[in-house]
TORKOL-4160 file (C-alpha; in steps of 0.2 Angstrom, whole numbers, padded with zeros to 4 digits, m for minus):
231
<pt num="1" X="0018" Y="0041" Z="0022"/>
<pt num="2" X="0009" Y="0029" Z="0034"/>
<pt num="3" X="m0009" Y="0028" Z="0033"/>
<pt num="4" X="m0020" Y="0035" Z="0047"/>
<pt num="5" X="m0033" Y="0024" Z="0055"/>
<pt num="6" X="m0047" Y="0030" Z="0067"/>
<pt num="7" X="m0052" Y="0015" Z="0077"/>
<pt num="8" X="m0069" Y="0018" Z="0086"/>
<pt num="9" X="m0071" Y="0003" Z="0098"/>
<pt num="10" X="m0078" Y="0003" Z="0116"/>
<pt num="11" X="m0069" Y="m0013" Z="0121"/>
<pt num="12" X="m0053" Y="m0007" Z="0128"/>
<pt num="13" X="m0044" Y="m0024" Z="0127"/>
<pt num="14" X="m0049" Y="m0026" Z="0108"/>
<pt num="15" X="m0045" Y="m0008" Z="0105"/>
<pt num="16" X="m0027" Y="m0011" Z="0112"/>
<pt num="17" X="m0025" Y="m0027" Z="0103"/>
<pt num="18" X="m0030" Y="m0020" Z="0086"/>
<pt num="19" X="m0020" Y="m0004" Z="0088"/>
<pt num="20" X="m0004" Y="m0013" Z="0093"/>
<pt num="21" X="m0005" Y="m0025" Z="0079"/>
<pt num="22" X="m0009" Y="m0011" Z="0066"/>
<pt num="23" X="0005" Y="0000" Z="0073"/>
<pt num="24" X="0017" Y="m0014" Z="0070"/>
<pt num="25" X="0010" Y="m0016" Z="0052"/>
<pt num="26" X="0015" Y="0003" Z="0049"/>
<pt num="27" X="m0002" Y="0011" Z="0052"/>
<pt num="28" X="m0004" Y="0027" Z="0063"/>
<pt num="29" X="m0019" Y="0022" Z="0074"/>
<pt num="30" X="m0030" Y="0035" Z="0084"/>
<pt num="31" X="m0042" Y="0027" Z="0096"/>
<pt num="32" X="m0060" Y="0032" Z="0102"/>
<pt num="33" X="m0071" Y="0023" Z="0114"/>
<pt num="34" X="m0088" Y="0028" Z="0109"/>
<pt num="35" X="m0097" Y="0037" Z="0094"/>
<pt num="36" X="m0096" Y="0054" Z="0101"/>
<pt num="37" X="m0078" Y="0054" Z="0104"/>
<pt num="38" X="m0075" Y="0046" Z="0087"/>
<pt num="39" X="m0084" Y="0060" Z="0079"/>
<pt num="40" X="m0074" Y="0073" Z="0088"/>
<pt num="41" X="m0058" Y="0065" Z="0083"/>
<pt num="42" X="m0064" Y="0062" Z="0065"/>
<pt num="43" X="m0066" Y="0081" Z="0062"/>
<pt num="44" X="m0050" Y="0085" Z="0071"/>
<pt num="45" X="m0038" Y="0077" Z="0058"/>
<pt num="46" X="m0038" Y="0068" Z="0042"/>
<pt num="47" X="m0039" Y="0049" Z="0041"/>
<pt num="48" X="m0038" Y="0036" Z="0028"/>
<pt num="49" X="m0050" Y="0023" Z="0035"/>
<pt num="50" X="m0062" Y="0021" Z="0050"/>
<pt num="51" X="m0063" Y="0005" Z="0059"/>
<pt num="52" X="m0080" Y="0006" Z="0068"/>
<pt num="53" X="m0089" Y="m0005" Z="0080"/>
<pt num="54" X="m0108" Y="m0006" Z="0080"/>
<pt num="55" X="m0112" Y="m0008" Z="0098"/>
<pt num="56" X="m0106" Y="0007" Z="0108"/>
<pt num="57" X="m0111" Y="0018" Z="0122"/>
<pt num="58" X="m0117" Y="0037" Z="0119"/>
<pt num="59" X="m0119" Y="0035" Z="0101"/>
<pt num="60" X="m0119" Y="0018" Z="0092"/>
<pt num="61" X="m0110" Y="0014" Z="0076"/>
<pt num="62" X="m0125" Y="0015" Z="0065"/>
<pt num="63" X="m0128" Y="0033" Z="0070"/>
<pt num="64" X="m0110" Y="0037" Z="0070"/>
<pt num="65" X="m0108" Y="0031" Z="0052"/>
<pt num="66" X="m0124" Y="0041" Z="0046"/>
<pt num="67" X="m0116" Y="0057" Z="0052"/>
<pt num="68" X="m0099" Y="0053" Z="0045"/>
<pt num="69" X="m0107" Y="0048" Z="0028"/>
<pt num="70" X="m0115" Y="0065" Z="0027"/>
<pt num="71" X="m0098" Y="0073" Z="0026"/>
<pt num="72" X="m0086" Y="0061" Z="0019"/>
<pt num="73" X="m0084" Y="0045" Z="0008"/>
<pt num="74" X="m0069" Y="0039" Z="0018"/>
<pt num="75" X="m0068" Y="0020" Z="0019"/>
<pt num="76" X="m0078" Y="0013" Z="0034"/>
<pt num="77" X="m0074" Y="m0005" Z="0039"/>
<pt num="78" X="m0087" Y="m0011" Z="0052"/>
<pt num="79" X="m0080" Y="m0023" Z="0065"/>
<pt num="80" X="m0094" Y="m0030" Z="0076"/>
<pt num="81" X="m0100" Y="m0046" Z="0085"/>
<pt num="82" X="m0117" Y="m0043" Z="0077"/>
<pt num="83" X="m0116" Y="m0055" Z="0062"/>
<pt num="84" X="m0133" Y="m0058" Z="0056"/>
<pt num="85" X="m0137" Y="m0054" Z="0037"/>
<pt num="86" X="m0149" Y="m0040" Z="0043"/>
<pt num="87" X="m0135" Y="m0032" Z="0053"/>
<pt num="88" X="m0124" Y="m0033" Z="0037"/>
<pt num="89" X="m0137" Y="m0026" Z="0026"/>
<pt num="90" X="m0140" Y="m0011" Z="0038"/>
<pt num="91" X="m0122" Y="m0008" Z="0040"/>
<pt num="92" X="m0118" Y="m0009" Z="0021"/>
<pt num="93" X="m0134" Y="0000" Z="0016"/>
<pt num="94" X="m0129" Y="0015" Z="0026"/>
<pt num="95" X="m0112" Y="0016" Z="0017"/>
<pt num="96" X="m0100" Y="0004" Z="0025"/>
<pt num="97" X="m0087" Y="m0002" Z="0013"/>
<pt num="98" X="m0084" Y="m0019" Z="0022"/>
<pt num="99" X="m0089" Y="m0029" Z="0037"/>
<pt num="100" X="m0079" Y="m0041" Z="0048"/>
<pt num="101" X="m0087" Y="m0051" Z="0062"/>
<pt num="102" X="m0080" Y="m0054" Z="0079"/>
<pt num="103" X="m0070" Y="m0064" Z="0083"/>
<pt num="104" X="m0058" Y="m0060" Z="0068"/>
<pt num="105" X="m0040" Y="m0063" Z="0064"/>
<pt num="106" X="m0028" Y="m0049" Z="0064"/>
<pt num="107" X="m0021" Y="m0055" Z="0048"/>
<pt num="108" X="m0038" Y="m0053" Z="0040"/>
<pt num="109" X="m0042" Y="m0036" Z="0047"/>
<pt num="110" X="m0025" Y="m0030" Z="0041"/>
<pt num="111" X="m0028" Y="m0037" Z="0024"/>
<pt num="112" X="m0046" Y="m0029" Z="0023"/>
<pt num="113" X="m0039" Y="m0012" Z="0028"/>
<pt num="114" X="m0025" Y="m0012" Z="0015"/>
<pt num="115" X="m0038" Y="m0017" Z="0001"/>
<pt num="116" X="m0050" Y="m0004" Z="0006"/>
<pt num="117" X="m0037" Y="0010" Z="0006"/>
<pt num="118" X="m0030" Y="0004" Z="m0010"/>
<pt num="119" X="m0047" Y="0005" Z="m0018"/>
<pt num="120" X="m0050" Y="0022" Z="m0011"/>
<pt num="121" X="m0034" Y="0030" Z="m0016"/>
<pt num="122" X="m0029" Y="0023" Z="m0033"/>
<pt num="123" X="m0041" Y="0035" Z="m0042"/>
<pt num="124" X="m0030" Y="0050" Z="m0037"/>
<pt num="125" X="m0015" Y="0042" Z="m0044"/>
<pt num="126" X="m0011" Y="0053" Z="m0059"/>
<pt num="127" X="0002" Y="0041" Z="m0066"/>
<pt num="128" X="m0012" Y="0029" Z="m0071"/>
<pt num="129" X="m0016" Y="0034" Z="m0089"/>
<pt num="130" X="m0032" Y="0023" Z="m0089"/>
<pt num="131" X="m0039" Y="0033" Z="m0074"/>
<pt num="132" X="m0036" Y="0051" Z="m0081"/>
<pt num="133" X="m0052" Y="0052" Z="m0091"/>
<pt num="134" X="m0070" Y="0059" Z="m0089"/>
<pt num="135" X="m0084" Y="0048" Z="m0094"/>
<pt num="136" X="m0102" Y="0055" Z="m0097"/>
<pt num="137" X="m0117" Y="0043" Z="m0096"/>
<pt num="138" X="m0133" Y="0052" Z="m0098"/>
<pt num="139" X="m0134" Y="0065" Z="m0084"/>
<pt num="140" X="m0119" Y="0057" Z="m0075"/>
<pt num="141" X="m0101" Y="0064" Z="m0076"/>
<pt num="142" X="m0088" Y="0051" Z="m0069"/>
<pt num="143" X="m0071" Y="0058" Z="m0066"/>
<pt num="144" X="m0060" Y="0043" Z="m0065"/>
<pt num="145" X="m0044" Y="0053" Z="m0061"/>
<pt num="146" X="m0051" Y="0062" Z="m0046"/>
<pt num="147" X="m0064" Y="0049" Z="m0039"/>
<pt num="148" X="m0079" Y="0060" Z="m0042"/>
<pt num="149" X="m0096" Y="0058" Z="m0049"/>
<pt num="150" X="m0109" Y="0071" Z="m0052"/>
<pt num="151" X="m0127" Y="0071" Z="m0058"/>
<pt num="152" X="m0134" Y="0087" Z="m0066"/>
<pt num="153" X="m0119" Y="0096" Z="m0060"/>
<pt num="154" X="m0121" Y="0091" Z="m0042"/>
<pt num="155" X="m0108" Y="0080" Z="m0034"/>
<pt num="156" X="m0113" Y="0063" Z="m0027"/>
<pt num="157" X="m0106" Y="0055" Z="m0012"/>
<pt num="158" X="m0101" Y="0037" Z="m0017"/>
<pt num="159" X="m0091" Y="0025" Z="m0006"/>
<pt num="160" X="m0076" Y="0017" Z="m0014"/>
<pt num="161" X="m0085" Y="0001" Z="m0018"/>
<pt num="162" X="m0100" Y="0010" Z="m0025"/>
<pt num="163" X="m0087" Y="0020" Z="m0036"/>
<pt num="164" X="m0079" Y="0003" Z="m0041"/>
<pt num="165" X="m0095" Y="m0004" Z="m0046"/>
<pt num="166" X="m0100" Y="0011" Z="m0057"/>
<pt num="167" X="m0083" Y="0011" Z="m0065"/>
<pt num="168" X="m0084" Y="m0007" Z="m0069"/>
<pt num="169" X="m0100" Y="m0004" Z="m0078"/>
<pt num="170" X="m0095" Y="0012" Z="m0087"/>
<pt num="171" X="m0079" Y="0003" Z="m0093"/>
<pt num="172" X="m0090" Y="m0011" Z="m0100"/>
<pt num="173" X="m0106" Y="m0003" Z="m0107"/>
<pt num="174" X="m0120" Y="m0015" Z="m0112"/>
<pt num="175" X="m0110" Y="m0030" Z="m0105"/>
<pt num="176" X="m0120" Y="m0041" Z="m0093"/>
<pt num="177" X="m0111" Y="m0045" Z="m0076"/>
<pt num="178" X="m0117" Y="m0059" Z="m0065"/>
<pt num="179" X="m0117" Y="m0056" Z="m0046"/>
<pt num="180" X="m0102" Y="m0068" Z="m0045"/>
<pt num="181" X="m0092" Y="m0058" Z="m0058"/>
<pt num="182" X="m0096" Y="m0041" Z="m0049"/>
<pt num="183" X="m0091" Y="m0048" Z="m0032"/>
<pt num="184" X="m0074" Y="m0056" Z="m0038"/>
<pt num="185" X="m0070" Y="m0040" Z="m0048"/>
<pt num="186" X="m0074" Y="m0028" Z="m0034"/>
<pt num="187" X="m0070" Y="m0038" Z="m0018"/>
<pt num="188" X="m0056" Y="m0048" Z="m0026"/>
<pt num="189" X="m0062" Y="m0063" Z="m0017"/>
<pt num="190" X="m0071" Y="m0079" Z="m0022"/>
<pt num="191" X="m0089" Y="m0078" Z="m0022"/>
<pt num="192" X="m0099" Y="m0089" Z="m0010"/>
<pt num="193" X="m0116" Y="m0084" Z="m0015"/>
<pt num="194" X="m0118" Y="m0069" Z="m0003"/>
<pt num="195" X="m0131" Y="m0060" Z="m0014"/>
<pt num="196" X="m0135" Y="m0048" Z="0001"/>
<pt num="197" X="m0119" Y="m0039" Z="m0001"/>
<pt num="198" X="m0121" Y="m0036" Z="m0019"/>
<pt num="199" X="m0140" Y="m0032" Z="m0018"/>
<pt num="200" X="m0136" Y="m0019" Z="m0004"/>
<pt num="201" X="m0122" Y="m0010" Z="m0014"/>
<pt num="202" X="m0132" Y="m0010" Z="m0030"/>
<pt num="203" X="m0147" Y="m0002" Z="m0021"/>
<pt num="204" X="m0137" Y="0011" Z="m0013"/>
<pt num="205" X="m0128" Y="0015" Z="m0030"/>
<pt num="206" X="m0145" Y="0016" Z="m0039"/>
<pt num="207" X="m0152" Y="0028" Z="m0025"/>
<pt num="208" X="m0138" Y="0040" Z="m0029"/>
<pt num="209" X="m0137" Y="0039" Z="m0048"/>
<pt num="210" X="m0155" Y="0036" Z="m0053"/>
<pt num="211" X="m0169" Y="0048" Z="m0054"/>
<pt num="212" X="m0181" Y="0033" Z="m0049"/>
<pt num="213" X="m0171" Y="0018" Z="m0042"/>
<pt num="214" X="m0186" Y="0007" Z="m0044"/>
<pt num="215" X="m0186" Y="0009" Z="m0062"/>
<pt num="216" X="m0167" Y="0012" Z="m0066"/>
<pt num="217" X="m0162" Y="0021" Z="m0082"/>
<pt num="218" X="m0143" Y="0017" Z="m0081"/>
<pt num="219" X="m0140" Y="0000" Z="m0072"/>
<pt num="220" X="m0153" Y="m0013" Z="m0077"/>
<pt num="221" X="m0157" Y="m0029" Z="m0069"/>
<pt num="222" X="m0158" Y="m0045" Z="m0080"/>
<pt num="223" X="m0168" Y="m0056" Z="m0068"/>
<pt num="224" X="m0159" Y="m0073" Z="m0065"/>
<pt num="225" X="m0144" Y="m0067" Z="m0074"/>
<pt num="226" X="m0136" Y="m0051" Z="m0067"/>
<pt num="227" X="m0134" Y="m0032" Z="m0071"/>
<pt num="228" X="m0129" Y="m0021" Z="m0086"/>
<pt num="229" X="m0126" Y="m0003" Z="m0089"/>
<pt num="230" X="m0138" Y="0001" Z="m0104"/>
<pt num="231" X="m0131" Y="0015" Z="m0115"/>
């Protein structure tokens, strides 16, 4: 079955270019040209991934993403001309799974989409034996087969990358991971020292799983080295 993409982009020429390319790649693409229209289409049907611009009329991408994240952990890929580290931190900190700066290549955006969808869907594949298990760590229950995490019986809304990071640690308790190792494991790309991406995702994950993120009980920081899950 073809994956369904919701493209929320106010530039008509970019929207048409991306839609045409992704359609040829086998995706089913629905377009929206501002945040309000994007939200209406988001609730009207099921999608596998959202491509979201930041600078839009009526409701910008940040506000749109906040609303979507309250209801869903669907992969969100930000596509925007705003390419500063601050904007990346804002976007990823609010729950975006990835960030691509304009101008971008269509080959790159297609590859990022496919990687994000693979990460988000592989946990529901019941044929993978290694995923059909439940791991308990303190107050956390991690259901690897159904991509679910709960704390004290309450479900947590993790993005696919946040889940990937947590899974990496629970599969390797007490092992120290450097930021480069985390990045290469989760993003499947060579690490070029972009610490901000790791820092933002770790902070967001801790805000969800820890009682007090500033003094974490689960994922500890080893200053100058990396992180480890202490059990």
